[in-house]
ROLUMBA-30999 format. One line per field, with one value per atom (N, C-alpha, C): residue in one letter; chain; atom name; x negated, y negated, z. Coordinates in nm, 3 decimals, decimal comma. Last residue first. Example, Ala and Ser with C-alpha at 12.3 -4.5 7.8 and 13.67 -1.06 7.14 Angstrom:
<recs>
aa	c(s_s_s_a_a_a)
ch	c(A_A_A_A_A_A)
at	c(N_CA_C_N_CA_C)
u	c(-1,285_-1,367_-1,290_-1,319_-1,230_-1,320)
v	c(0,225_0,106_-0,003_0,569_0,450_0,330)
w	c(0,708_0,714_0,787_0,780_0,780_0,780)
</recs>
This chain:
<recs>
aa	c(n_n_n_k_k_k_l_l_l_k_k_k_y_y_y_i_i_i_l_l_l_d_d_d_i_i_i_y_y_y_e_e_e_q_q_q_m_m_m_a_a_a_v_v_v_e_e_e_k_k_k_p_p_p_k_k_k_g_g_g_f_f_f_l_l_l_d_d_d_a_a_a_w_w_w_a_a_a_d_d_d_y_y_y_k_k_k_a_a_a_k_k_k_a_a_a_v_v_v_f_f_f_d_d_d_f_f_f_p_p_p_n_n_n_p_p_p_n_n_n_p_p_p_e_e_e_s_s_s_i_i_i_n_n_n_d_d_d_g_g_g_l_l_l_t_t_t_a_a_a_q_q_q_k_k_k_y_y_y_l_l_l_s_s_s_y_y_y_l_l_l_q_q_q_l_l_l_l_l_l_t_t_t_e_e_e_n_n_n_s_s_s_p_p_p_k_k_k_e_e_e_t_t_t_i_i_i_t_t_t_k_k_k_s_s_s_d_d_d_e_e_e_v_v_v_a_a_a_e_e_e_l_l_l_f_f_f_k_k_k_k_k_k_e_e_e_i_i_i_d_d_d_m_m_m)
ch	c(A_A_A_A_A_A_A_A_A_A_A_A_A_A_A_A_A_A_A_A_A_A_A_A_A_A_A_A_A_A_A_A_A_A_A_A_A_A_A_A_A_A_A_A_A_A_A_A_A_A_A_A_A_A_A_A_A_A_A_A_A_A_A_A_A_A_A_A_A_A_A_A_A_A_A_A_A_A_A_A_A_A_A_A_A_A_A_A_A_A_A_A_A_A_A_A_A_A_A_A_A_A_A_A_A_A_A_A_A_A_A_A_A_A_A_A_A_A_A_A_A_A_A_A_A_A_A_A_A_A_A_A_A_A_A_A_A_A_A_A_A_A_A_A_A_A_A_A_A_A_A_A_A_A_A_A_A_A_A_A_A_A_A_A_A_A_A_A_A_A_A_A_A_A_A_A_A_A_A_A_A_A_A_A_A_A_A_A_A_A_A_A_A_A_A_A_A_A_A_A_A_A_A_A_A_A_A_A_A_A_A_A_A_A_A_A_A_A_A_A_A_A_A_A_A_A_A_A_A_A_A_A_A_A_A_A_A_A_A_A_A_A_A_A_A_A_A_A_A_A_A_A_A_A_A)
at	c(N_CA_C_N_CA_C_N_CA_C_N_CA_C_N_CA_C_N_CA_C_N_CA_C_N_CA_C_N_CA_C_N_CA_C_N_CA_C_N_CA_C_N_CA_C_N_CA_C_N_CA_C_N_CA_C_N_CA_C_N_CA_C_N_CA_C_N_CA_C_N_CA_C_N_CA_C_N_CA_C_N_CA_C_N_CA_C_N_CA_C_N_CA_C_N_CA_C_N_CA_C_N_CA_C_N_CA_C_N_CA_C_N_CA_C_N_CA_C_N_CA_C_N_CA_C_N_CA_C_N_CA_C_N_CA_C_N_CA_C_N_CA_C_N_CA_C_N_CA_C_N_CA_C_N_CA_C_N_CA_C_N_CA_C_N_CA_C_N_CA_C_N_CA_C_N_CA_C_N_CA_C_N_CA_C_N_CA_C_N_CA_C_N_CA_C_N_CA_C_N_CA_C_N_CA_C_N_CA_C_N_CA_C_N_CA_C_N_CA_C_N_CA_C_N_CA_C_N_CA_C_N_CA_C_N_CA_C_N_CA_C_N_CA_C_N_CA_C_N_CA_C_N_CA_C_N_CA_C_N_CA_C_N_CA_C_N_CA_C_N_CA_C_N_CA_C_N_CA_C_N_CA_C_N_CA_C_N_CA_C_N_CA_C_N_CA_C)
u	c(0,634_0,690_0,602_0,492_0,628_0,687_0,253_0,251_0,391_0,340_0,278_0,280_0,425_0,521_0,468_0,178_0,285_0,389_0,052_-0,002_0,102_0,210_0,196_0,145_0,169_0,304_0,295_-0,107_-0,055_0,084_-0,108_-0,179_-0,133_0,036_0,090_0,022_-0,140_-0,004_0,053_-0,363_-0,375_-0,236_-0,250_-0,297_-0,310_-0,202_-0,089_-0,127_-0,460_-0,365_-0,252_-0,734_-0,622_-0,521_-1,052_-0,927_-0,813_-1,269_-1,236_-1,107_-1,350_-1,378_-1,348_-1,324_-1,216_-1,235_-1,529_-1,536_-1,428_-1,440_-1,540_-1,552_-1,276_-1,216_-1,312_-1,472_-1,360_-1,295_-1,640_-1,691_-1,578_-1,463_-1,526_-1,570_-1,407_-1,300_-1,357_-1,664_-1,591_-1,479_-1,719_-1,804_-1,731_-1,525_-1,525_-1,608_-1,614_-1,479_-1,474_-1,866_-1,853_-1,717_-2,045_-1,899_-1,869_-2,314_-2,257_-2,104_-2,399_-2,425_-2,363_-2,223_-2,253_-2,274_-2,139_-2,282_-2,320_-1,923_-1,936_-2,085_-1,977_-1,961_-1,981_-1,782_-1,911_-1,888_-1,546_-1,586_-1,724_-1,432_-1,545_-1,595_-1,261_-1,323_-1,445_-0,996_-1,132_-1,185_-0,666_-0,759_-0,895_-0,467_-0,567_-0,661_-0,289_-0,238_-0,337_-0,433_-0,305_-0,257_-0,651_-0,674_-0,546_-0,518_-0,596_-0,618_-0,407_-0,321_-0,395_-0,638_-0,541_-0,449_-0,754_-0,824_-0,729_-0,556_-0,603_-0,663_-0,543_-0,424_-0,465_-0,807_-0,758_-0,635_-0,809_-0,900_-0,855_-0,621_-0,594_-0,683_-0,761_-0,638_-0,601_-0,969_-1,000_-0,877_-0,831_-0,903_-0,936_-0,509_-0,650_-0,715_-0,189_-0,281_-0,425_0,038_-0,072_-0,165_0,373_0,245_0,131_0,575_0,570_0,436_0,624_0,554_0,530_0,728_0,815_0,749_0,560_0,585_0,671_0,572_0,451_0,470_0,801_0,805_0,685_0,697_0,797_0,805_0,532_0,474_0,569_0,725_0,626_0,559_0,851_0,926_0,832_0,643_0,694_0,778_0,622_0,510_0,559_0,865_0,834_0,721_0,828_0,937_0,911_0,611_0,597_0,707_0,709_0,603_0,591_1,071_0,933_0,836_1,318_1,261_1,114)
v	c(0,901_0,903_0,975_0,907_0,960_0,974_0,783_0,924_0,987_0,518_0,594_0,745_0,453_0,452_0,535_0,464_0,559_0,567_0,249_0,384_0,489_0,030_0,064_0,207_0,034_0,049_0,095_-0,020_0,105_0,134_-0,276_-0,168_-0,031_-0,412_-0,403_-0,291_-0,383_-0,332_-0,312_-0,521_-0,377_-0,313_-0,774_-0,714_-0,563_-0,818_-0,818_-0,753_-0,820_-0,714_-0,704_-0,890_-0,933_-0,820_-0,754_-0,751_-0,792_-0,737_-0,868_-0,871_-0,410_-0,522_-0,654_-0,177_-0,274_-0,398_-0,014_-0,071_-0,178_0,089_-0,019_-0,087_0,297_0,182_0,063_0,464_0,418_0,295_0,515_0,441_0,385_0,659_0,536_0,451_0,882_0,793_0,657_0,991_0,949_0,852_1,052_0,956_0,904_1,243_1,118_1,011_1,440_1,383_1,248_1,512_1,447_1,382_1,537_1,521_1,440_1,531_1,644_1,642_1,325_1,314_1,427_1,177_1,310_1,304_0,921_0,951_1,089_0,734_0,857_0,894_0,377_0,503_0,621_0,148_0,211_0,341_-0,088_0,021_0,074_-0,266_-0,316_-0,210_-0,298_-0,192_-0,248_-0,540_-0,496_-0,391_-0,416_-0,515_-0,456_-0,242_-0,283_-0,393_-0,208_-0,208_-0,262_-0,229_-0,298_-0,308_-0,066_-0,208_-0,287_0,181_0,126_-0,025_0,207_0,206_0,141_0,213_0,104_0,093_0,450_0,323_0,204_0,644_0,626_0,487_0,617_0,592_0,563_0,691_0,558_0,522_0,952_0,854_0,712_1,058_1,061_0,961_1,026_0,951_0,946_1,208_1,067_0,980_1,448_1,395_1,247_1,421_1,456_1,396_1,500_1,417_1,467_1,765_1,706_1,626_1,706_1,754_1,684_1,573_1,719_1,774_1,315_1,353_1,504_1,228_1,310_1,351_1,060_1,188_1,281_0,829_0,910_1,049_0,704_0,775_0,867_0,578_0,686_0,769_0,396_0,490_0,608_0,252_0,332_0,434_0,124_0,219_0,309_-0,039_0,063_0,167_-0,202_-0,119_-0,006_-0,333_-0,246_-0,150_-0,479_-0,380_-0,282_-0,638_-0,546_-0,439_-0,796_-0,697_-0,595_-0,836_-0,879_-0,762_-0,855_-0,778_-0,818)
w	c(-1,177_-1,313_-1,412_-0,942_-0,940_-1,080_-1,006_-0,969_-0,973_-1,049_-1,158_-1,129_-0,791_-0,902_-1,019_-0,660_-0,622_-0,734_-0,789_-0,800_-0,763_-0,712_-0,854_-0,872_-0,434_-0,489_-0,635_-0,429_-0,372_-0,431_-0,538_-0,608_-0,558_-0,340_-0,475_-0,554_-0,119_-0,113_-0,253_-0,213_-0,185_-0,178_-0,221_-0,346_-0,328_0,049_-0,045_-0,178_0,160_0,195_0,094_-0,065_0,018_0,042_-0,039_-0,117_-0,025_0,130_0,075_-0,007_0,046_0,135_0,065_-0,091_-0,106_-0,018_-0,014_-0,149_-0,172_0,226_0,230_0,094_0,132_0,200_0,200_0,022_-0,060_0,002_0,243_0,127_0,041_0,410_0,457_0,337_0,245_0,290_0,333_0,220_0,100_0,137_0,488_0,415_0,293_0,542_0,618_0,546_0,361_0,348_0,420_0,452_0,322_0,302_0,696_0,690_0,564_0,716_0,644_0,642_0,874_0,731_0,649_1,124_1,073_0,921_1,190_1,201_1,146_0,988_1,066_1,071_1,002_0,931_1,025_1,197_1,171_1,094_1,059_1,148_1,108_0,898_0,977_1,075_0,616_0,695_0,767_0,607_0,575_0,671_0,686_0,633_0,608_0,765_0,863_0,816_0,547_0,684_0,787_0,310_0,322_0,466_0,360_0,334_0,353_0,389_0,500_0,482_0,130_0,248_0,366_-0,027_-0,045_0,076_0,067_0,086_0,068_-0,001_0,137_0,157_-0,280_-0,197_-0,053_-0,342_-0,379_-0,296_-0,253_-0,191_-0,221_-0,432_-0,288_-0,214_-0,671_-0,649_-0,502_-0,624_-0,652_-0,626_-0,601_-0,485_-0,503_-0,766_-0,761_-0,636_-0,607_-0,687_-0,675_-0,627_-0,550_-0,642_-0,702_-0,754_-0,680_-0,561_-0,559_-0,607_-0,340_-0,463_-0,458_-0,104_-0,189_-0,319_0,023_0,089_0,004_-0,118_-0,132_-0,072_-0,029_-0,157_-0,175_0,199_0,214_0,086_0,067_0,164_0,184_-0,074_-0,148_-0,057_0,137_0,055_-0,023_0,221_0,312_0,238_-0,010_0,033_0,124_-0,008_-0,121_-0,084_0,228_0,219_0,106_0,153_0,265_0,263_-0,059_-0,085_0,028_-0,057_-0,035_-0,046_-0,306_-0,196_-0,179)
</recs>
């Protein structure tokens, strides 16, 4: 099975996780998903300095700049597998 199919399965599996992951793990999932689906974060940061959630998401994704999509997909798959077991 190719990496994209495994990734899409992991995305579906993420919806069945019963225990809510930590905020750090959620940010990691978010940033890996964005990197895997959209590539490098080239967007502008949210101009509101008090929107801490948006800033955390932006920073988490920006930290993955340059990571190949396939690597982000595999890391996402591995993290979902870890959360499910």
